[in-house]
N, C-alpha and C positions, 0 to 999 in steps of 0.2 A: 749506497743501499738496495739492497734485492727485494724483488716481490715475494712477501712475507704471510702465509696463514699462521696466526697464534693462537692456538686453542688454553682457553684460561679466563681468567677471571682480570676484566681489561685494566682493573689497577695496576694488579702486580706486573702487568706484562708491557705496562706504561713508564712504570718507575725500574724496572730492570732490563728492559729488554729496547726501549729506543732512546735513541740517542736527542740529549734536552736541543732544543731550535733546528730541529732539522726535518719536521713535514712541514708543509707547503699551505694542505690546504685539509678540511677536518670536516666530514657529516658525520653525522650519527642521526639515528631513527631506535633511539631507545623505547623501553616498553613503557607505553601509555600508562597512566595513572587509572585503568580503569575498570580496577576488580573483578578483570574477568580470567577463568580461566580458560584457554586455547585448546583447542584437541585437533590437530592439524594433519590432514591426510596430503602425504604430498601427491601430486599430478604423477610425477616422474616415479616410479615402480612401487608405488603405493608407501613409499616411505613415509614413516609417523616421526611426527615429534609432539609432544608436549610441553609445555613449557604454562607457570601460570603470572599472571602481571597483577599479582596485590600483594599491597604492601603491607604489612600492619603496622598497624598506629597513625595511618592518615597521612594524609598529604605530609604532613612533617616530617614524615618517617621517609617520605618516597625522597625528596630534597635533600635530605642529611644523607642518605644513601648516593645519590645524584652528584653532591657540590665534590666531593672529595677528586672522584674521577675525572669532572670539568675541569678542576685545577691543575689535574697531570695531566691532560691534553693542553691548556693553557703551555703549559712548562716546555711538550716537547713541540709546539706552533713555533712557525718562526716570524720573526717580526714582521718580514712582511706577507703572513700567515693570513688565511679568511677561515672562517669557522660556522657551520650551519648547523642549528639543532632543530628538528622536525618533530613535532609535539601536534596533540590538535588542544581539545577545549578542557579537556579533564584537568592539565596543569600550567598552560601556558603561562596565567598570569602568576603563576611562584617561580616558574623557570624565568621569564623576564627578568625578573628584580634580582636572582641566582646571580643570572649572564653580565647585570649592569655592574655589579658587585666584581663579580671576578675579572672581565675585560675593563670594566670602564663603562659609563653609559654614555662618554665621548666617543666609543668605539663601535657602538651599536649605531648598525646601518640599515639593515632593512628587515620590517614586520611584511616578510612574503606570504602570500596568502594563496593556496593552491584550492581550484575548487574544483573539485570533480564531479563527476556525473552519477554518484550512487549516494543513498540514504536514504534513514526509514522516515516514516510520516508521521508522526505523533500527533493524537487530536485535536493537545491544547497547548503546542509549540511549533515554531517555524522549524523546516526541515534544517536538517547538520548537516552539509556538502561543504566543507571545508577544513582543511590544515592550518596549522601555519609550521613559518619557517623564518627561525629567526638568525638572520645574517650580523655578523661580527667579524671586527679587523682587531689582530690585535697592536696595530699602530695606525698612524696617518698615510704611512706609505705602505700601500697592499695593490695586488694585480686584480688589476678592473680587466674585463675584453668585455666590450660593448658587442651584441650580438644583436642580429635584425632578426626581425619576424612581420609573418605577413599581417598586413592591418585588416583591423576590425571590420572596416565597411569598405571595402573595393569599389564599391561604389561611387564613392567619389571621388575617386581618379577618373573624373570623366575628360578632360583633354587628350590629346593624343600630339604627339610628335610625327611627322611623317615618317619616320622610320616603325612607328607603330606604340612607341612605347607610352604608356597611360603614365597623368600629373594629372593634380592638380594645385591651384597656386594658393596659397598661406595667405590669408587678410593680412597677418600684420607685419608680414617681411615682404610679401610679393613673391618669395622664393618658390621657385616650383619642388616639388616633392613629386619623385615617383615611387609606380606602384612596385617597378621590380626592386627599386632599392630596400622597401620594407620599413619598418618602423622601430622606434630602439622600444624592450620591452619595459610594463612595468611593475608594479608589485602584486600587482593580483593575476596571476596565475590561470589560467581555464582553461577546459576542453570546448569549448564556447567557441574560443578563439583558434585552438590548436586542439585540435582532436587527437593527437599523439599525446595530448598530458592526461586523457581517461583512464581511471582505474581501470585498472587489468580485472578483466572479467573471468568465466570460467573458463572459456572458448578463448581466452588471447594466448597467441602463441610462445608468450613470454614466461607463462604463467608456472609454477612449481606446487604453488596450493600453501603460499605460506600466509599468513592469515594477513599480514602489512605487508608483504611486497609492495614496494612500486616502482612504478613503468622506467624504464632505460630511458625514455626521453628526458625527464624530470632529474635524472641523475646529470644526462648530457649537458641539458642546460647549467645547470651547477658548475659542475667538472671546467666547461670552457668558461663560464665567465669569471671563476675564481682561481684559475691555474696554468700553466703554459707547457707544452711538450716538453719532460722529461722530470715535471715536477713528480714530489710527491704526495701523494692523498691516502689519507690514513679515514677508516672506519671503523669504530671501538665496539659493534653492534651487528656485524656485518651478516648477521643471519643468512639469508638466501643468496647474498656477493653478489648482487646488481650495481653496487658501487664499485666492487673489483673488474666487474667483466669491462663495465663502463670506460673505465680509469685506461683501462688495458687496452679495447678499442680506440681511443684518443692519442696513446702512447704516453701515456704517464706510467710512475710505478707507483706502485698498493702498499698497503699493509691493511690488511683486514685479524679482528681479533672478536672471538664469541664465546662463551663460556661451554658451549654448547659442540661437544664432538661431533653430534647427529646433521648441526648447521657444517662445520668445516667442511663435512666429509661431503656435501651435498653442492658447499661451494668450487669443493676438488671435481666433484662431477659436472657442476657446469659449467666451467672452467674449461674444464677436456673438451664435453660435449659439442661448446659454442665453438671452438676453434679459436679461442683467444691468445690462449699457451697449450705450450705443449709440454710434457711432465719438464722438462731439465729446468723450464722457463721462471719456474718457482719452487719454495720452500714451504715445509708445513712444520709445526713444532707444537708439542704440548698434550698431543693425541696419547691417549692409554697405551704405555706400552709393555707396562708389569701386572702384576696381580694387586699389588697395595694399589697402582693407579683407580684398576675398573673397580676396587671396592668402595673409592670415593664419590662416583658417580651415583647420582641421581635416580631412584628406581628405573624411569622410564628410558630415559639415555643410556643405564647401562645396556637394558633390552635393545633399543636401536642397535649401539655399539657393537654388541654381541651378534644380533641376526644379520648386520653389515659386516662381521670379519668374517663370516661365515658364508658370504656373496647371496643371500638370502632376500628375501621383499618379508615387510613387517606388517604384521597381521594389520589389516586394515581399521579395528576395534581396538580403542584401549582396554575396555571391562567386555564382559561377556564375550569374549573371543572363544568360550568353550575349551580353554587348555591348550591354546594354539597361540603361539605368542608370533610366530615368523612362516615363512612355507619357502623351499627350496625346491629346485627346477633341476639346476646343476648336481645328480644322485647318479650312485654306480648303479643303481636300479633303474636307471632313466625313467623313475616315476616322481612324482610329487611326494614330496617328503615334509612333514611337519616339526617344529620346532617349539622345543619351550624352554624358558631363561629361567634362575632362581639366583637371584644375587644370595647365596645363603652359603654355609658350609653344613656338610652332612644332610645332603638332600635322601629323604629316605624313601618307601617302599612307597609310602602312600602316594606321593608323586606320580610313582611310575604309574600303580593304579589309575589316578584320575587321566593319567597321559593314555595310556590306553584307551579308556573311553573316550576322549576325546578324540584319538586319532582312529577309531573304529567308527564313531558319527560322520566322519568326515571320508569316513570309506580310504583313507591314507592308511598301508602296507608299512610305511618306513616311519621311522621320526628319530630326534636328537631331543635328548636335555642335558643343558646346559648349566655348571652350579662349579662353587666350587671345590667341594669333595663331596662322597657319596659313603651310603651306608654298608653293609655286606648286604643288608635281607634287598637294598635296589639294585645291585651287581647279581644277586640269584634269580630274582624278578626276571631281568631281561635277559638273563641268561636260559630260564627258561622258556621265555618266549620265542627266542629262534630255536631251542630244540623240536616245538612245536609246530616251528614253521611259518605261522599263519601272520605274527605281526614282529619284526626288529625293529627294534627302541635300542640306538647306542649311548654311552653318557661318556660327555666331554669335561674335562674340568677345563677352567678358564687359561690354566697353565698350558695344556697342552694345545688349547686355542691360540696360544700367542706364540708357542713353538714351532708347527706345524699343521696348520690348516689344511692344506691339502693332504695331505696321508691320512688326520682323522673321516674323510666322508669317503674313503676306499672301505 
């Protein structure tokens, strides 16, 4: 099985693209039922992604949306496989009941508590500073590799061998326990014991700006515990691709699915930048390749996709950006240029007028407007601007963008 990135609805990809009982380990970190709207400024090249974690109809609607997806994951999991679901207090109780029904309560293995170092301080409640990770197997015959970690209280190892090895004597068995052998982890994974399990702060080297990005150390613990080299790891909400990067570093094969083209392109960039894989070592499918594909994208996904296709950076503001959706530095003019994206046909002269104003306020002398088609008035206005010589705007259709990106920027 190849390493694959799929852009699309995970339930469709699972049913059409992935063979039954072909995956060894599934880890998912789905959108939490938090009724929040995230606007994300990517740390890398100021890319932006907006997505809604709001499920109309309440928790029942959220669970109804999740259930068929989990059922489809269950089908592609090998009988010896394991499944991890990462969630928080908003929906963990409801998800646990659903998982028991799908996997069977007898195949529940652990409720892992990931205790982290951030959290708000409410006036009348305790701080919420942990997530829940449910671990299930598909049968009683499953992979589990014990990992040893540093003891929480190394001072307990107060005796020394002649060679310097520290140990203590267990009172129940009289057995020597050595410090350098470590201890078996329990089901509470805390940054107090292991600093690498901290959440990613704004200065973390790994951080990409993704709001629910998890540290690589967390995924390393999971992947090592429940898979072996050469096994297949699947993440059906792959987001910024942490599971993919770690799986590859640990010599596992991997499959990643996300409905967002922006997310998939970010994963590709992260894989290349990290050195985890070279281009020929994985394949991507499902990204928009036709005008009709692009029409189906959500507005901000469409905007991000267009700006990425032009090799530009997305504006840092989702709204209130004064008509500038993206910024391009690699231009024939050797100057910064603005980009405006319209997911519509017959883009008119009014859009051109407004874009002119936005460019002048930014002191840009060049810009691009991308849409499905343009009116005669729009073409006449940009021609007049070019003749005046103060401002140049180019009109680019989505079809042209798909066919010949390089020549359009000349």
